[in-house]
C-alpha positions as CSV (number, residue, x, y, z in Angstrom):
1,M,51.9,23.9,4.9
2,R,50.5,22.2,8.3
3,R,47.5,24.8,8.2
4,R,46.7,23.9,4.5
5,T,46.7,20.0,5.6
6,W,44.3,20.8,8.3
7,I,41.8,22.8,6.1
8,S,41.9,19.8,3.5
9,L,41.1,17.5,6.3
10,A,38.4,19.4,7.6
11,V,36.8,19.8,4.1
12,A,37.0,16.1,3.3
13,L,35.5,15.3,6.6
14,A,32.8,17.7,6.1
15,L,32.0,16.2,2.6
16,V,31.9,12.6,4.1
17,A,29.8,13.7,6.8
18,A,27.2,15.5,4.3
19,L,27.4,12.4,2.1
20,L,26.5,9.9,5.1
21,T,23.7,12.4,6.3
22,A,22.2,12.3,2.7
23,V,22.4,8.4,2.6
24,Y,20.9,8.3,6.0
25,L,18.2,10.6,5.2
26,R,17.5,8.8,1.8
27,K,16.8,5.7,3.6
28,Q,14.6,7.2,6.2
29,A,12.6,8.9,3.2
30,P,9.4,7.1,1.9
31,P,9.9,4.7,-1.1
32,E,9.8,6.3,-4.4
33,V,6.6,4.7,-5.6
34,A,4.8,6.1,-2.7
35,R,6.4,9.5,-3.3
36,L,5.0,9.8,-6.7
37,L,1.4,9.4,-5.7
38,P,-1.1,12.1,-5.9
39,E,-2.9,13.6,-2.9
40,A,-4.9,10.8,-1.5
41,D,-7.5,10.0,1.3
42,A,-5.1,6.8,1.9
43,I,-2.1,5.4,0.7
44,V,-1.2,1.5,0.7
45,Y,2.3,0.3,-0.1
46,F,3.9,-3.4,-0.7
47,N,7.4,-4.3,-0.9
48,L,6.9,-7.7,-2.6
49,R,10.6,-8.8,-2.6
50,P,10.8,-9.8,0.9
51,L,7.2,-10.9,1.0
52,R,8.1,-13.2,-2.1
53,S,10.9,-14.8,-0.5
54,L,9.3,-15.1,2.8
55,T,6.2,-16.7,1.6
56,R,7.0,-18.1,-1.7
57,F,3.7,-17.0,-3.0
58,D,4.9,-16.9,-6.6
59,Q,5.3,-20.5,-6.6
60,H,1.9,-21.4,-5.8
61,P,0.2,-21.6,-9.3
62,V,-3.3,-19.7,-9.7
63,A,-5.9,-19.7,-12.4
64,H,-5.5,-16.4,-14.2
65,D,-8.3,-14.3,-15.3
66,P,-8.6,-14.9,-19.2
67,D,-8.0,-11.2,-19.9
68,Y,-4.9,-11.2,-17.6
69,Q,-3.6,-14.1,-19.3
70,K,-3.9,-12.3,-22.7
71,F,-1.9,-9.5,-20.9
72,I,0.9,-11.8,-19.7
73,D,1.1,-13.4,-23.3
74,A,1.4,-10.1,-24.9
75,T,3.9,-8.2,-22.6
76,G,5.6,-11.0,-20.7
77,I,4.9,-9.8,-17.5
78,E,3.5,-11.9,-14.7
79,F,2.9,-9.5,-11.6
80,E,3.2,-12.1,-8.9
81,R,6.6,-13.0,-10.2
82,D,8.1,-9.6,-11.8
83,L,6.5,-7.0,-9.4
84,D,8.8,-5.8,-6.6
85,Q,7.1,-2.8,-5.2
86,V,3.6,-1.2,-5.6
87,A,1.7,1.8,-4.1
88,F,-1.7,2.7,-4.1
89,A,-3.4,6.2,-3.7
90,V,-7.1,5.9,-2.6
91,Q,-9.2,9.0,-3.7
92,R,-12.8,9.4,-2.1
93,M,-15.2,10.6,-4.8
94,S,-17.6,13.4,-4.0
95,D,-20.6,11.4,-5.4
96,P,-20.5,7.8,-4.1
97,D,-23.4,6.9,-6.3
98,G,-22.1,8.5,-9.2
99,P,-20.8,6.6,-12.3
100,N,-17.3,6.5,-10.9
101,G,-18.3,4.8,-7.5
102,A,-17.2,5.8,-4.1
103,V,-13.6,5.6,-4.8
104,A,-10.8,6.0,-7.3
105,Y,-7.4,4.4,-7.3
106,S,-3.9,5.6,-8.6
107,E,-1.1,3.3,-8.6
108,V,2.7,3.2,-9.2
109,F,4.3,-0.3,-10.1
110,Q,8.2,-1.0,-10.0
111,G,9.5,-4.1,-11.3
112,R,11.1,-6.1,-14.2
113,F,9.1,-4.8,-17.2
114,D,9.7,-5.2,-21.0
115,G,9.0,-1.9,-21.8
116,Q,8.9,-2.3,-25.6
117,R,6.6,-5.1,-25.4
118,L,4.3,-3.3,-22.7
119,T,4.1,-0.1,-24.6
120,G,3.3,-2.2,-27.8
121,Y,0.5,-3.9,-26.0
122,L,-0.9,-0.5,-24.6
123,A,-0.8,1.2,-28.0
124,A,-2.8,-1.8,-29.5
125,Q,-5.4,-1.1,-26.6
126,A,-5.4,2.6,-26.9
127,P,-3.9,3.8,-30.2
128,A,-4.3,7.6,-29.5
129,P,-2.6,8.3,-26.3
130,E,-2.4,11.8,-24.8
131,L,1.0,13.6,-24.8
132,Y,1.9,15.3,-21.5
133,A,5.5,16.4,-20.3
134,G,7.2,14.1,-22.7
135,H,5.2,10.9,-21.6
136,E,2.5,9.2,-23.5
137,I,-0.6,8.5,-21.4
138,Y,-2.7,5.6,-22.7
139,M,-6.4,5.7,-22.0
140,L,-8.4,2.3,-21.6
141,S,-12.3,1.9,-21.0
142,H,-13.7,-0.5,-18.6
143,D,-17.2,-0.1,-17.2
144,G,-17.8,3.4,-18.1
145,R,-14.6,4.5,-16.5
146,T,-11.2,5.5,-18.1
147,I,-7.9,3.9,-17.0
148,R,-4.9,6.0,-17.5
149,V,-1.7,4.0,-18.2
150,V,1.9,5.9,-18.5
151,V,5.2,4.0,-18.7
152,L,7.4,6.4,-16.5
153,G,10.8,4.6,-16.6
154,Y,12.4,1.1,-17.7
155,D,11.1,-0.3,-14.4
156,L,8.3,2.1,-13.3
157,V,4.5,2.1,-14.5
158,A,1.6,4.4,-13.2
159,V,-2.1,3.6,-13.6
160,S,-5.2,5.7,-12.4
161,N,-9.0,5.3,-13.0
162,T,-9.7,8.6,-11.7
163,P,-12.4,10.8,-13.4
164,T,-9.6,13.3,-14.8
165,A,-6.3,13.2,-15.9
166,Q,-5.2,15.4,-13.0
167,Q,-3.7,12.6,-10.9
168,I,-1.9,10.6,-13.4
169,R,-0.4,13.9,-14.4
170,S,0.6,14.7,-11.0
171,I,2.5,11.3,-11.0
172,I,4.4,12.3,-14.0
173,D,5.2,15.8,-12.5
174,R,6.5,14.2,-9.2
175,Y,8.3,11.7,-11.4
176,Q,10.2,14.3,-13.2
177,A,11.1,16.2,-9.8
178,A,12.0,13.0,-7.7
179,A,15.4,14.0,-7.0
180,S,14.1,15.2,-3.5
181,P,13.5,12.2,-1.2
182,F,10.8,14.1,0.9
183,T,8.5,14.9,-1.6
184,G,4.9,13.3,-1.6
185,D,1.4,13.9,-0.7
186,T,0.1,15.3,2.7
187,L,-0.6,12.0,4.4
188,L,2.9,10.6,3.5
189,T,4.5,14.0,4.7
190,R,2.7,14.1,8.0
191,Y,2.6,10.4,9.2
192,Y,5.3,8.3,7.3
193,S,7.7,9.1,10.3
194,K,5.3,6.8,12.4
195,V,5.4,3.8,10.2
196,P,7.9,1.3,12.0
197,L,11.2,0.9,10.3
198,L,11.8,-2.1,8.0
199,S,8.0,-2.3,7.4
200,G,7.6,-4.6,4.3
201,A,3.9,-3.3,3.9
202,W,2.0,-0.2,5.4
203,G,-1.1,1.8,4.9
204,I,-2.0,5.4,6.0
205,G,-5.6,6.6,5.7
206,Q,-8.2,8.8,7.2
207,I,-11.7,7.6,7.6
208,G,-13.1,10.9,6.2
209,P,-13.4,14.7,6.8
210,P,-13.6,15.8,10.3
211,T,-17.6,16.4,10.1
212,G,-20.5,14.0,10.4
213,P,-21.6,11.3,12.8
214,G,-18.9,8.8,12.3
215,L,-18.5,5.3,10.7
216,Q,-20.7,2.8,12.0
217,F,-20.4,-1.1,11.8
218,N,-21.2,-4.0,13.6
219,V,-18.9,-6.5,15.4
220,F,-20.6,-9.7,16.6
221,G,-23.9,-7.8,16.6
222,L,-22.7,-5.0,18.6
223,P,-22.7,-1.2,17.2
224,V,-19.2,0.0,16.8
225,S,-18.5,3.8,15.7
226,L,-15.3,5.2,14.7
227,P,-14.8,8.9,14.5
228,V,-14.6,10.2,11.2
229,D,-11.6,12.4,11.6
230,A,-9.3,9.3,12.8
231,T,-6.1,8.7,11.2
232,F,-5.2,4.9,10.8
233,I,-1.5,3.6,10.3
234,G,-1.1,0.0,9.7
235,S,2.1,-1.7,9.0
236,V,3.6,-5.3,8.5
237,R,7.3,-6.2,9.2
238,Y,9.0,-9.6,9.4
239,L,11.0,-10.2,12.7
240,G,11.0,-14.0,13.1
241,S,7.4,-13.8,12.7
242,I,5.1,-11.5,10.7
243,R,4.6,-8.4,13.0
244,L,1.1,-6.5,12.4
245,R,0.8,-3.1,14.0
246,L,-2.5,-1.0,13.4
247,E,-2.3,2.6,15.3
248,E,-5.6,4.7,15.4
249,I,-4.8,8.4,16.1
250,A,-8.3,9.5,17.3
251,P,-9.3,13.2,17.7
252,T,-9.7,12.8,21.5
253,E,-8.3,10.4,24.5
254,N,-11.8,9.4,25.2
255,A,-12.5,8.1,21.5
256,A,-9.1,6.2,21.7
257,K,-10.2,4.8,24.9
258,E,-13.3,3.6,23.7
259,S,-11.8,2.3,20.2
260,A,-9.4,0.1,22.5
261,A,-12.3,-1.1,24.6
262,L,-14.4,-2.1,21.7
263,V,-11.4,-4.1,20.2
264,N,-10.6,-5.8,23.3
265,L,-14.3,-6.9,23.4
266,A,-14.5,-8.3,19.9
267,L,-11.2,-10.2,20.6
268,G,-12.8,-11.6,23.8
269,M,-15.5,-13.0,21.5
270,M,-13.4,-14.4,19.1
271,R,-11.3,-16.1,21.6
272,S,-14.4,-17.6,23.2
273,A,-15.5,-18.8,19.8
274,Q,-12.4,-20.3,18.8
275,A,-12.1,-22.2,22.4
276,T,-15.4,-23.8,21.4
277,I,-14.6,-25.0,18.0
278,G,-11.5,-26.8,19.6
279,S,-9.8,-27.9,16.4
280,Q,-6.3,-29.1,16.6
281,D,-5.0,-29.2,13.2
282,A,-1.9,-27.1,12.2
283,T,-4.0,-24.3,10.8
284,A,-5.9,-24.1,14.1
285,T,-3.0,-24.1,16.0
286,D,-1.7,-21.2,14.0
287,W,-4.8,-19.3,14.4
288,D,-4.5,-19.9,18.2
289,S,-1.2,-18.6,18.2
290,L,-2.1,-15.5,16.3
291,M,-5.3,-14.7,18.6
292,R,-3.2,-15.0,21.8
293,S,-0.5,-13.0,20.5
294,I,-2.9,-9.8,19.9
295,T,-2.4,-7.1,22.2
296,V,-4.4,-3.6,22.4
297,E,-2.9,-0.5,24.2
298,R,-3.7,3.1,24.6
299,K,-1.2,5.9,24.8
300,G,-3.1,9.2,24.9
301,K,-5.0,9.8,21.7
302,R,-3.5,6.8,20.2
303,A,-5.2,3.0,20.2
304,I,-2.4,0.5,19.1
305,L,-3.0,-3.2,18.3
306,Q,-0.2,-5.5,17.6
307,A,-0.1,-9.1,16.7
308,A,2.6,-12.0,15.5
309,V,1.4,-13.9,12.6
310,P,2.8,-17.1,12.1
311,V,4.5,-17.7,8.7
312,R,3.0,-21.2,8.3
313,L,-0.5,-19.5,8.4
314,V,0.2,-17.1,5.6
315,R,1.6,-19.9,3.5
316,S,-1.4,-22.1,4.1
317,L,-3.7,-19.3,3.0
318,L,-1.8,-18.5,0.1
319,S,-1.6,-22.2,-1.1
320,A,-5.3,-22.5,-0.4
321,Q,-6.2,-19.6,-2.9
322,K,-8.1,-21.0,-5.8
323,D,-9.8,-17.8,-7.2
324,A,-8.6,-16.1,-10.4
325,M,-6.0,-13.7,-10.0
326,P,-7.0,-10.3,-12.1
327,G,-4.3,-8.1,-13.8
328,P,-3.9,-4.5,-12.6
329,I,-3.3,-3.2,-16.2
330,S,-5.6,-5.4,-18.2
331,P,-8.5,-3.0,-19.5
332,K,-10.9,-5.6,-18.3
333,N,-9.9,-5.2,-14.6
334,S,-10.2,-1.9,-12.9
335,P,-7.8,-1.3,-10.2
336,A,-9.3,-1.9,-6.7
337,P,-7.3,-2.4,-3.7
338,S,-8.5,-2.2,-0.2
339,A,-8.2,0.8,1.8
340,P,-6.5,0.6,5.1
């Protein structure tokens, strides 16, 4: 009797340990919207729920693009209010001067959607959808590109403007096999563990294939070169202030050292220019606080920039925004986020 009791207790403890381990691993896994993305050269993720609470950007009215307003009227979806999470995959095109441009994008949106109204809108725009794995892929045309849209579930929508249907089909395949918390593209599998915990926004990207002379650009008139096989991991999280972190994983320690030196040089010039202006308003004070918080360090092949962004500065920038806000699914608006 005593032996059976110990065996039962051991089994119960083992089950509890297995459950806790599964919960822990699930929390360490990338967000589902990022795991669903196809293979990419860069991935960008935003969790808009804490950002919305922190900055109250949804309470700052902006002028909507007319086509986006039509989308809102037809579907009841307003992305700045209803979107909770979004992940972008950036794919580099083999011919940057071709009809599809230099890059293509695939996105997965998670939020509060009226599926019936959204499906009705898409069916009106694209009455002959492609059926794949039990999902309807709606094809919208814009500027010579095809934008494919699929409603994955009651709170998930995927969009892609890649030249072929391969990427949107990959998203559907991963959605149907989403039980594993560790599925995802190569970048996500290799580098997500380096994204700081509790990051509300992050990006992982590679400049290019490990060949060629490097990426050239100017900073205050100075030529700057970054190795094409460098990987960048950027993140934003809130710890009293908005903490920004950008890490470059360079191919060599010398490359990381050169990157850190160039960034420090550029920061020195920016701080000098700001001191010359000498404005004392609240925005200038916040910019000064931001500039003084920036640090750059090198650890082996890694160059790391960190900064603390005042929340008031972010709010002032959002409130000053007067540009029209395009809609991600409107056929008149091709998805075009910035790569990290």
